[in-house]
N, C-alpha and C positions, 0 to 999 in steps of 0.2 A: 590900412596897414601901418604898423608902428614904425617910424623911420629912427635912424640912429641919432643919438644926441650929438650936439655939435661940440660938446665937452670932451676933452682929451680923457684917455682912461685914467692917466695918473691925476688930473683934477677931479674926475668922478668919483675916484677911490679914496681922495686924501682925508675924506671925513672918517673913512674906516680905520686910519692909521693913527694910533696913539702916538707914535714917535718913529723917527726913521730908524730902522733896522739894519746894522751894517752887514753887508754880505761877507760871509766868511767861507775861507777855503778850508778843506780838510788839513789836518796838522802835518799830513805827509808833504805839503807843499809850502812854498814860501812866496812872498809877495813884495819884495824890497822897494819896487818901484811903484806900487800903489794902484796899478792898472786893473785890478780885481781877477787876474788870472795867473797861473802857476808860472813862476820864473823858471828859466831854463838852468839845469843843474851846472854849477861851476866845476864841480868834481868830476873829471872825465870818466871815473868809474862809475858813475851813474847814468852815463850816456849810452844810448844805443844807436847803433847803425846797420838795421837789418838787411840783409841782401835780398828779401822780398817785402814789399809793403802791402799791406792789407787795407782796403777801402772799404768803407760800408756807407751806405745811403739810407737816410732815416726810412723805418719801415711804414711808411704811409700807405703804399699800394702794393701790388703784386710784384714781389722781389724779381721774378723770372722776366718780367717785362723791362724792368729797370737795368739788370745785367746786361742787356743789349743796348739799352739807351746809353749808357756809361762806357761801353767798350772802346769807342774811338778815343773818349778823354782819357782812359787809363792806358791805351796805346802811346799817347802824348806824354802821359806823366812819365811812362817808361823811358821813352827818349830823353826827356829833361834831366830825370835823377840817374838814369844809367841802371836803373834796378828793375826787376820783375814787380809788376803791379798786379794784384788779384782783387777781384770783387767779392765781397763776402755778403752773402743775402742774411739780414738779420730779422727775426720774426716779432720783436718787441723793443720798445725804448730801453726797458731794464737791460736786455740782453745785450744791446749795444753798447750802453754804458759800461756793464760789466766787463765786456771784451776790451775796452780802452783800459779800464782799471787794471785788469790782469795783465796788460802787455801783448795782448793779440790783435790788436787794432791800432793802425798807425796814422790813418787820414780818415776822417769822416765827414759826413753831412748829419749834424743833429737838429731835430727838428725845434720850433720856436721854444715850446715849453720845456723840453728836457735840456735845453743848452745851459742853464743855471746849474741843473744837478750834473751834467758831465764836466762842467767846469770846476765846480766844487769839489766832485768826488773822484773824477778820472783823470785830471789834470789836462783837460782839453783846453786847447789854444786857439779860438776861432779867429779868422781873419778876413773871411771872404763871404759874399752873398750874391746870389743872382740877382740881376737887375734888368729893367728895359734900358734901351738905347740912350736914353736921356738921363740915365741913371736914377729914375725911380725904383723904387723896389716895396715889396710887401704884399700882404693878403689882409683880408679882413674876416672875422668870424660871423658866420651866419647861423641864425636858427631858422630852419626849415621844416616845412612840412609838406602834404600832399593834397591837391585839388579835392575840395569836398571832405576835407577831414573834419570841419568844424572849428578848426583853429585858425582865426584871423588876426589875433594880436598876441603878444608875449603872455598878457594876463589870462588868457584862454587855457593856457597850460596847466594852471592852478587845478588841482584834483586829478591830473592825467599824468603821463609819463614822458620824460624827456630822455633822450639817448645822448649820453657822452660817449667818447671814444675811449681814454685811458687817463688815469689821474695826472700823468706827466705832460700832458698834451695841454698847449695854452688855449687853442681854439676849441679844442676838443672836451676841455674840463675847465682849467682854472679861469680863463677870462670870463666865460658864461656865467660861472658860479659867483665870481665877484661883482659882475654887471647886474645880475638878477637879484644878488642881494642888495647892492648899493642903489640901484634904479628902480627896481621893482619890489622889494621887500620881500621876495621870494628865496626860499632854501629848499634844496634837496631834503627829502625825507619827511620834510613839515608840509611843504605846499605842494610838492608834486614827487612822483616817483622816478628815481634815477635808475637808468639802464647802462651798461657798459658795453659797447660793440668790439672794442679792441683797435680799431683803424677806422680813419675817416671814409674810406671806400665801402666799409662793412655798414656804416651809418647812412651814408647817401644811398646805396642800394636799399638798405632797409627801409628808408622813407619812401623811395620810388616804389618799392614792392609793396609798401603798404602794412610792414611788419613792424614799424616803429611809426608812432603818431607824429612825433618830431624829434629834432636833433640839432645839436650844435656842431658846425664843420668849418673847416677851412675851405673858403670859397675858390681858391686856387686848384684845389683837388676836385672839387665840383666842375670848374670849366674844363679841366683836362678829360674828366670822364665824359663831360657831354661831347667835347671834342672828339673823343674816340669812340662814340655811339655806346658807351657802356651803359648810359642813361639817356633819357630825352629830357629836354628843358622844361617841356610841358608837364613832366611827372613831378615837378619839385615847384614849391612857392616858398618864398623867402618872407619871413615876417619879422626880421630883424637884422641890421648890418652894423657892425661895429666900427671904430676907427682902425685905421691900417696899422697892422702889426709887422716887426720884422719876419721874414721867412727863414728858411733853412741856413743856420750858420755852418761854414765849412772850415776845418781847421785840422790840426796835429796834435799828437800826444806830446805833452811838454818835455819828455824826456829823449826824443830824437836830438841827433847832434845839431847845433846851431847851422852847420853848412848844409846838412840835408833839410831842415825847416826851410831855410831859403830857397832852395831848390824845388821844394814842394809849392812855395808860394809862387815861383817862376811859371811852374807847371799850371796854375790856375790861370794866372793873368796874363799867359801868352798863348793861351788855348784858342784855336780858330773856330769860332761858333758857325761860319757860314758853311751851310749845306749838311752840318752835321746832326746826327741824331739827337743830341742834346738840344740842339736849336729847334728841331722838329716838335720834340715831346714838349719841352719847357716854354717855347715860343707860344704854344696855347694859352698859356697865362702870362704872356708879355715879356719874358725874360728872353735876353740876347747877350749877356755878359756876365763876367764875375766882377764885382767892384770891393774894394777893400773896405772892412769896417772894423769895429772895435766893440767887445763885449761890454765895456765901460758905458759907451755912449748908446749904441743901438739897443742893447737889451735893458735900458734903465726902465722904460714902462712896464717890461715883463717882471722884472724884480719887484717893482711896486705892486703888480697884481698878486705876486707870490707872497708878499709881506700881508696885503689886505685879507688874503685868504688863509693866512697862517701857516703857509708852506715852510717846512724846514729840510734842510738838506742832510737827510740820514746816511751816512755814508758807510754804516756798519752792515 
């Protein structure tokens, strides 16, 4: 089996970058402090303080499962902020971004790959991430197949099909596209046939059920699905594992009042994970707390991947 390269993604992809491209926010936003996220408006008329806060988790798996998982956390957030907090199930990354852009979504967890688009186009201000007790965090992109598929190395995918999730996903599209091109000289459409499943669980189930020959996925999702007996570990074979990437970033819409944004941050960092459904679910992949992060630092490698793959943040 092919093992992951010891190089970081940034180093691996540096050869593909003609020059550093500066990350740009949409013209709707300002970034006077240079931290790459939208500033909170200074004009009180542009600030919002809704009586009900809407929260959405990234549409990685079944929304119905996660409405229950997040219920205790949202009750806690309601106590801290003094407002009703409702779970909003989203079916796609695009729908989640559009909801925040339109002012219908106030607190969110955006997946790794869609974080830059949410920041650039929707005014998303990420500040937290799940992590283990020792502060370690993240997941790896894996390329998986099933036993007996005839696929033993990444090169064996040539002339065959590889399932992605969606074009906004880091591990489900952007990272594997960049790595396949930079490390293996392989491009979708030329060296293999791309397919799009829509979600990581669809890709994982598709491989387990032999509907897809191979797929690129986030191993944190795979781990939780194995723990819940949705799939069996022996139904899947990993042929490539990437470096560690940041996982879902949590944050707020830029135009909430500063006081409300501070309360929401307090709600994240004061939540007691012990015995919670959040701990039961995300503990499957080793997460036990929320830690503070910045888009500028933790998402640097993701912006590098976007640059290498020619991603533009079209907000129209």
